[in-house]
C-alpha positions in Angstrom: -89.8 -120.2 -207.6 -87.3 -117.7 -206.9 -83.5 -118.8 -206.1 -80.3 -117.8 -206.3 -78.4 -118.5 -209.7 -74.6 -119.6 -209.5 -73.8 -117.7 -212.4 -70.2 -118.5 -212.4 -71.6 -122.0 -213.9 -71.4 -121.6 -217.5 -74.4 -123.3 -218.4 -76.4 -121.0 -216.1 -74.6 -117.8 -217.2 -75.6 -119.0 -220.6 -79.2 -118.7 -219.5 -79.1 -115.8 -218.1 -77.6 -114.4 -221.1 -80.5 -115.8 -223.1 -82.9 -114.0 -221.2 -80.9 -110.9 -221.2 -80.5 -110.7 -224.8 -84.4 -111.4 -225.6 -85.4 -109.0 -222.9 -82.8 -106.3 -223.8 -83.7 -106.2 -227.7 -86.9 -105.1 -227.0 -85.9 -102.4 -224.5 -83.5 -101.5 -227.2 -86.1 -101.0 -229.7 -88.8 -99.1 -227.0 -85.3 -96.7 -226.6 -84.7 -96.6 -230.2 -81.1 -97.2 -230.4 -78.9 -100.0 -231.9 -76.1 -99.0 -229.5 -77.7 -100.7 -226.2 -74.8 -101.7 -224.0 -76.4 -104.3 -222.1 -76.4 -106.2 -225.4 -72.7 -106.4 -225.6 -72.2 -108.5 -222.1 -71.3 -112.4 -223.0 -71.7 -115.0 -221.0 -68.0 -114.8 -220.1 -69.0 -111.8 -218.6 -71.8 -112.5 -216.7 -69.9 -115.7 -215.3 -67.2 -113.5 -213.8 -69.4 -110.5 -212.7 -69.2 -110.2 -208.9 -73.0 -109.7 -209.0 -75.6 -111.4 -207.2 -78.1 -113.0 -209.6 -81.6 -114.5 -208.5 -83.7 -116.1 -211.2 -87.6 -116.7 -211.4 -88.3 -119.9 -212.7 -91.6 -120.9 -214.4 -91.2 -124.7 -214.3 -87.9 -125.5 -215.7 -87.3 -122.3 -217.7 -85.7 -119.3 -216.3 -88.5 -116.4 -217.0 -86.8 -113.6 -215.1 -83.9 -112.5 -213.7 -82.7 -109.6 -211.4 -78.8 -108.6 -210.7 -77.7 -106.6 -207.6 -74.7 -105.7 -205.6 -75.0 -105.1 -202.0 -72.4 -103.9 -200.0 -72.3 -101.4 -196.9 -76.0 -101.3 -196.7 -76.3 -100.3 -200.1 -78.6 -102.2 -202.8 -78.3 -101.4 -206.2 -79.9 -103.0 -208.9 -78.0 -103.6 -211.5 -80.4 -105.4 -214.1 -84.2 -106.7 -213.8 -84.8 -108.8 -217.0 -87.9 -111.0 -217.8 -87.8 -113.3 -221.0 -90.7 -111.8 -223.4 -92.8 -114.7 -223.6 -93.6 -114.0 -219.6 -93.9 -110.3 -219.9 -97.0 -109.2 -217.9 -97.2 -111.8 -215.7 -95.8 -109.8 -212.6 -92.3 -111.5 -212.8 -90.3 -108.3 -212.8 -92.6 -107.3 -209.2 -92.1 -110.5 -207.8 -88.2 -110.2 -208.4 -88.2 -106.8 -206.8 -90.1 -107.9 -203.7 -87.8 -110.9 -203.0 -84.6 -108.6 -203.1 -86.4 -106.1 -200.9 -87.4 -108.3 -198.7 -84.0 -110.4 -198.6 -81.6 -107.9 -198.1 -81.1 -105.5 -195.0 -80.5 -102.5 -196.8 -80.7 -98.4 -195.7 -80.8 -97.3 -199.8 -81.9 -99.2 -202.9 -81.0 -97.5 -206.4 -81.8 -98.4 -209.8 -81.1 -96.9 -213.2 -83.3 -97.0 -216.4 -83.6 -94.8 -219.6 -85.8 -92.1 -219.3 -88.3 -93.6 -222.2 -88.5 -96.9 -220.4 -91.9 -96.2 -218.8 -92.9 -99.8 -217.8 -89.7 -100.0 -215.6 -90.2 -96.6 -213.8 -93.7 -97.4 -212.8 -92.4 -100.9 -211.6 -89.8 -99.0 -209.5 -92.3 -96.2 -208.4 -94.6 -98.9 -207.5 -92.1 -100.2 -204.8 -91.7 -96.6 -203.7 -88.8 -95.7 -205.4 -88.2 -91.9 -206.4 -86.5 -90.2 -208.8 -83.7 -88.5 -207.9 -81.1 -87.5 -210.8 -81.2 -87.6 -214.9 -78.1 -87.8 -216.7 -76.8 -89.0 -220.2 -74.1 -91.2 -220.1 -71.4 -91.2 -223.2 -73.5 -93.9 -224.9 -76.3 -91.1 -225.6 -79.4 -92.8 -223.7 -80.6 -90.6 -221.3 -81.2 -92.0 -218.1 -83.2 -91.5 -214.8 -81.8 -92.9 -211.3 -84.5 -93.9 -208.7 -83.7 -94.5 -205.0 -85.6 -96.2 -202.1 -84.2 -94.7 -199.4 -85.0 -96.0 -195.6 -82.3 -94.3 -193.7 -84.6 -91.2 -193.0 
């Protein structure tokens, strides 16, 4: 089941944080870094975020989270994480399909590490195309992908 999460609630923010921490630790290892900015987010950062959060539940367990911003027909996927015990069960794809169908957008964008092949494959499966590579100040080379429906 997918539901919008009331991330301003401290208990829900803590559940989101737990999924983020577990998933991002694995992504940091994949990238080969100890300095992975998403791992520095706190439950308080999540609770005070202006983003929208949607969760995929397996029973009572929060198995995956997608964080988005939506403004002026632009959908930005800010994070997409799945709890490691639920990897390779199609949860990330279901969360992607949910937000892509739930919002009326002309363009959707997402960024991930260049070496994060599983994420890039997922986005490409949903018709996202690479439009930029860059290296922010933290030093992890990133790729930006977009799904442009305006043309």
